[in-house]
C-alpha positions in Angstrom: -165.9 27.6 181.3 -162.3 27.9 182.2 -160.4 30.3 180.7 -158.7 28.2 177.6 -160.4 25.1 177.3 -162.7 24.0 173.9 -164.6 21.6 173.0 -164.5 20.5 170.2 -167.2 18.5 168.3 -165.6 15.9 165.5 -167.1 15.6 162.0 -167.7 12.0 161.0 -169.2 11.6 157.3 -171.5 8.5 156.4 -172.8 6.6 154.6 -174.4 2.4 153.8 -170.7 1.8 153.4 -169.2 2.8 157.9 -167.9 5.8 158.7 -165.3 8.8 158.3 -164.0 11.0 161.3 -161.9 13.1 161.3 -159.3 13.9 164.6 -156.9 16.5 163.4 -155.2 18.4 160.2 -152.3 20.3 160.2 -154.4 23.3 158.9 -156.4 23.9 162.1 -155.9 26.5 164.2 -154.9 24.4 167.4 -152.8 22.9 165.0 -150.7 25.7 165.0 -149.1 24.8 168.6 -146.5 21.8 167.4 -147.5 18.2 167.9 -146.0 16.8 170.7 -147.1 13.3 171.9 -150.6 10.8 170.2 -151.2 8.3 172.8 -153.7 5.2 173.7 -154.8 4.1 177.1 -156.8 1.9 178.9 -158.3 2.1 181.6 -160.4 -0.1 183.7 -164.2 0.3 185.5 -163.7 1.4 188.5 -159.9 3.2 188.4 -158.7 6.7 188.9 -156.1 8.2 186.5 -156.1 11.8 188.3 -154.3 14.7 190.1 -151.3 16.5 188.0 -150.7 19.8 187.2 -149.6 21.2 183.7 -148.1 25.1 183.5 -149.5 24.5 180.0 -150.6 21.6 177.6 -152.1 21.6 174.6 -154.3 17.6 174.7 -156.5 16.2 172.0 -158.2 13.7 173.5 -160.3 10.8 171.8 -162.7 7.8 173.5 -163.4 4.7 172.1 -164.9 2.6 173.8 -166.8 3.7 176.7 -166.5 7.1 178.6 -164.0 9.7 180.4 -164.6 11.3 183.4 -162.6 14.9 183.3 -162.2 17.3 186.0 -160.2 21.3 184.7 -159.7 23.2 188.0 -157.4 26.7 187.0 -154.3 27.3 189.6 -153.6 30.1 187.3 -153.3 33.3 190.1 -154.2 35.1 186.3 -156.9 33.4 184.7 -160.2 35.1 185.1 -162.4 31.9 185.8 -158.6 30.9 188.3 -159.9 28.9 191.4 -162.6 27.4 189.5 -163.5 23.6 188.3 -165.3 22.1 185.3 -165.8 18.8 185.1 -167.5 17.2 182.2 -168.2 13.9 180.9 
């Protein structure tokens, strides 16, 4: 795993009426970095939105429908995982 990357599974509380799922709470440890943006996108099948660089960024992604394929590449020369590629579905 690339240094600093975390994957977090969301907890779902379900009963006969449906379910409830929290994305993030103000007291979650990751929230200490502050809030920058919440966005929503639709990408059509076969399309790609790719290859851009963030020097430092915290992203929270939630895929409501479909599957997301993500590739991360560590460009930080001072990182213990420099030049490592990780792919996730």
